[in-house]
N, C-alpha and C positions, 0 to 999 in steps of 0.2 A: 796575958794579953787583955788589954781593956778594949772598950767599944771603938775609940778612934783609930787604935790599930787594926782592929777587923775590918772597920770602913776603909782605911787606906789600902789593905790588901784586896778587899773586893773591889775597889775601884780600878786597881791595876789588872785584876784577874779580869774584869768584865771588857776592859780595853783590849785584853790580849784574845779573849774569846770571840769578841766582834771584829778583830783584825784577822784572825784566821778564819772566820765565817765569810767576811767580805772578799778575802782573797779568793775562796772556792767559790763563792756564789757570783761574784763579780766577775771574774775572769773565766772560770771553768765553765759556768753554766750560761753567762749572758754573752760574754765575748768570745766564747769559743777557744779560749787559750789553755791548753792542758797545763796544769799546775802540778808538779810534783809533790809527794808528801813533805820532804824536808823543807820545801820553799813554804808550804802550808803552815808550818809549825815555827815558822821565824818568830811571829808575835808570842806565841808560847814560850819559846826559849827566852825571850827578854823577860817575861815574867818570872821565869825560873830565876833568872840573873838577879831580878829585883829581890826575890826571897833569900837567896843564898848569899848576897853581898851586903845585905844592910847590917852594919855593925856599928854605927856611928862614926866618929873621927872627926877630923878636920873638914871634910867634904860634906858634912850634915846639912849644910845650908842649901844644899841642891839635892839632897837625897829625900825628896819629897814625891808623894803619888803625883802630883802635877808633872813633874819632871818625867818621872817613869813611863807616866801615860803618854807623855810627847814622844819619849823612845819609842815606845811601841808603836805609834803612829807612824813615826818615821822608818822605822825598821819595816813595817807593812807596805808602805809606800814603794820602799827599795826592793823589797820582794817582788812586789807587782810589777815593778819595772823590769827586774831581773827576769821574770817569767815571760814578759812580753817580748823582750829582745831575745831569749834563747829559744 
């Protein structure tokens, strides 16, 4: 693993961690909306998908940290919407 791979992993990991914290703090503490543990872990699940599905191949052009960070953000927003609706 070289430095650029480590930087890419760290970028997606930080996005996932911030997403999990944002769900907890933003909804549970500030908005008073109870958030279950599985919903809180949605951004972290995306990070694990990132870790275990990166193998190269024909989709390598979209397999970038920027795309995975966007997926983390979208999953976090979707999880927040789910928590608010339920």
